[in-house]
C-alpha positions in Angstrom: 15.8 -25.9 -5.1 17.3 -29.2 -5.8 14.1 -30.8 -4.5 12.1 -28.1 -7.0 14.5 -29.4 -9.8 13.7 -33.0 -9.0 10.3 -32.5 -9.3 10.2 -30.3 -12.4 12.8 -33.2 -13.9 9.9 -36.0 -13.3 7.2 -33.6 -15.1 9.7 -32.8 -18.4 10.3 -36.1 -18.5 6.7 -36.8 -19.1 6.9 -34.0 -21.8 9.5 -34.8 -24.0 10.4 -37.7 -26.2 13.3 -40.4 -25.1 16.0 -38.2 -27.5 15.0 -34.9 -25.9 15.1 -35.8 -22.5 18.5 -37.2 -23.2 19.4 -34.1 -25.0 17.7 -31.7 -22.2 20.1 -33.3 -19.1 22.8 -33.0 -21.3 22.4 -29.5 -21.4 21.5 -29.1 -17.7 24.9 -31.3 -16.8 27.1 -29.1 -19.5 24.7 -25.4 -18.3 25.8 -26.8 -14.3 29.5 -27.3 -15.3 30.4 -23.8 -17.7 28.2 -22.0 -14.5 31.1 -23.1 -12.4 33.9 -22.6 -15.0 32.4 -19.2 -15.0 31.1 -18.3 -11.2 27.1 -18.4 -11.9 24.7 -19.7 -10.4 24.7 -23.5 -10.6 21.1 -23.4 -9.5 19.8 -21.1 -11.8 21.7 -23.2 -14.5 20.4 -26.3 -13.9 16.8 -24.8 -14.0 17.4 -23.1 -17.3 18.9 -26.0 -18.6 16.5 -28.3 -17.8 13.5 -26.3 -18.8 15.0 -25.0 -22.1 13.1 -27.0 -24.4 10.1 -27.9 -22.6 7.9 -26.8 -25.6 10.6 -28.9 -27.8 8.1 -31.8 -28.3 4.8 -29.9 -29.0 3.4 -30.4 -32.6 4.5 -26.8 -34.3 0.3 -26.3 -35.4 0.1 -26.3 -31.4 2.9 -24.2 -30.9 1.7 -22.1 -33.3 -2.1 -22.0 -31.3 0.0 -21.9 -28.1 0.8 -19.0 -29.0 -1.7 -17.1 -30.5 -3.6 -18.2 -27.2 -0.8 -16.5 -24.9 -0.4 -13.7 -27.1 2.6 -14.7 -27.9 3.6 -12.7 -31.1 4.7 -14.9 -33.8 7.2 -13.6 -36.8 6.7 -14.5 -40.4 9.8 -16.8 -40.0 8.2 -18.6 -36.9 5.7 -19.2 -39.0 8.0 -20.8 -42.0 9.8 -22.9 -39.0 7.2 -22.9 -35.7 10.7 -25.0 -34.0 11.7 -22.1 -33.6 8.8 -20.8 -31.2 10.0 -23.4 -28.8 11.8 -21.2 -26.6 9.7 -18.5 -26.1 6.6 -20.6 -25.8 9.0 -22.9 -23.5 10.0 -19.4 -21.5 6.1 -19.2 -20.6 5.2 -22.6 -19.9 8.5 -22.0 -17.8 6.6 -19.3 -15.7 3.0 -20.3 -15.8 3.2 -24.6 -15.7 6.6 -24.9 -13.9 6.2 -21.6 -11.6 9.1 -20.3 -12.4 9.4 -16.9 -10.8 13.3 -16.0 -11.9 13.6 -13.8 -15.0 16.8 -14.3 -15.9 15.8 -18.4 -15.9 13.2 -17.3 -17.9 15.4 -14.9 -20.1 18.1 -17.6 -21.0 15.4 -20.2 -21.7 13.8 -17.6 -24.3 17.3 -16.7 -26.2 18.6 -20.1 -26.7 17.7 -20.1 -30.2 18.5 -17.1 -31.6 20.9 -15.3 -29.6 20.4 -11.8 -29.2 22.6 -8.5 -28.7 23.2 -7.9 -24.6 23.2 -11.6 -23.3 23.4 -12.1 -20.0 26.4 -14.8 -18.4 23.5 -17.2 -18.1 21.9 -16.4 -21.6 25.3 -17.1 -23.1 25.8 -20.8 -20.7 22.5 -21.7 -21.6 23.0 -21.2 -25.7 26.1 -22.7 -25.3 25.5 -25.7 -23.5 22.6 -26.4 -25.7 24.9 -26.4 -28.3 27.8 -28.6 -27.2 26.2 -31.3 -25.0 28.0 -34.3 -25.4 24.9 -35.8 -26.6 24.8 -33.3 -29.6 25.6 -34.8 -32.9 28.9 -33.7 -34.1 28.8 -30.5 -35.7 31.4 -28.8 -37.7 34.5 -27.2 -35.3 32.6 -29.2 -32.1 36.1 -30.0 -30.8 37.4 -26.0 -30.6 33.7 -24.9 -29.9 33.6 -27.2 -26.7 36.9 -26.1 -25.6 36.0 -22.4 -25.9 33.1 -22.7 -24.2 35.5 -23.4 -21.0 38.1 -20.9 -22.1 36.6 -17.7 -24.1 32.5 -17.4 -23.6 32.0 -14.4 -25.8 34.6 -16.1 -28.5 32.8 -19.2 -27.6 29.1 -17.9 -28.3 30.4 -15.5 -32.1 31.5 -18.7 -33.7 28.3 -20.9 -32.8 26.9 -17.7 -33.8 28.8 -18.1 -37.0 28.7 -21.6 -37.8 24.5 -21.0 -37.6 24.4 -18.8 -40.3 27.0 -20.8 -42.4 24.5 -23.4 -41.8 21.5 -22.0 -42.5 22.8 -20.4 -45.5 24.0 -23.4 -47.2 20.8 -24.9 -46.4 18.1 -22.3 -47.5 17.1 -22.3 -44.1 15.2 -18.8 -43.1 17.2 -16.8 -40.2 15.7 -15.3 -38.2 17.0 -11.9 -37.6 17.5 -12.1 -33.6 20.2 -14.6 -34.7 21.6 -12.3 -37.5 21.7 -9.5 -35.0 23.6 -11.2 -31.9 26.1 -12.5 -34.4 26.8 -8.9 -36.1 26.5 -7.6 -31.8 29.3 -10.1 -30.9 31.6 -9.4 -34.3 31.6 -5.9 -33.5 32.1 -6.8 -29.6 34.9 -8.8 -30.0 36.3 -6.8 -33.4 35.9 -9.2 -36.2 37.1 -8.1 -39.5 34.9 -9.2 -42.6 35.3 -12.5 -43.4 
């Protein structure tokens, strides 16, 4: 597995701009650290972290065309904000271009942008790692979220989902319904009251 990760890492470096590649490495290593903390498969975390943004630097119009070519559904929200497509397109490319057969890795890539109800441990790790990796610009509540990531993964996930919805709403940006569903699911799971 280590050799495969090294080969893919070289290919990813060529596909991404410098900042996105550095972010990718940050997510990969943060995911590995979280996998160690929560007794999850480290190789899966490394691979999902490495490939999570493999479609990020594709131009918006090209993302839409590729989704159409590969018969990947595109919602109205995704048409309005094609950046959201990089998760589902990335999952497809991970399987087809990088020959990843591990369904758990593919699912973690696919859900890393919006989250979803009933996320697996690996999905949570990739979603959270994408948000907290060391190179990420400081977002509100970042210090608290980083601590939660290593003490209570569900509470951390809920906090990120909540903060993301507040942020998107404050910027008047379209909100993917899956993010709202994920937020509601973890709010109910954790017994959070209306705020």
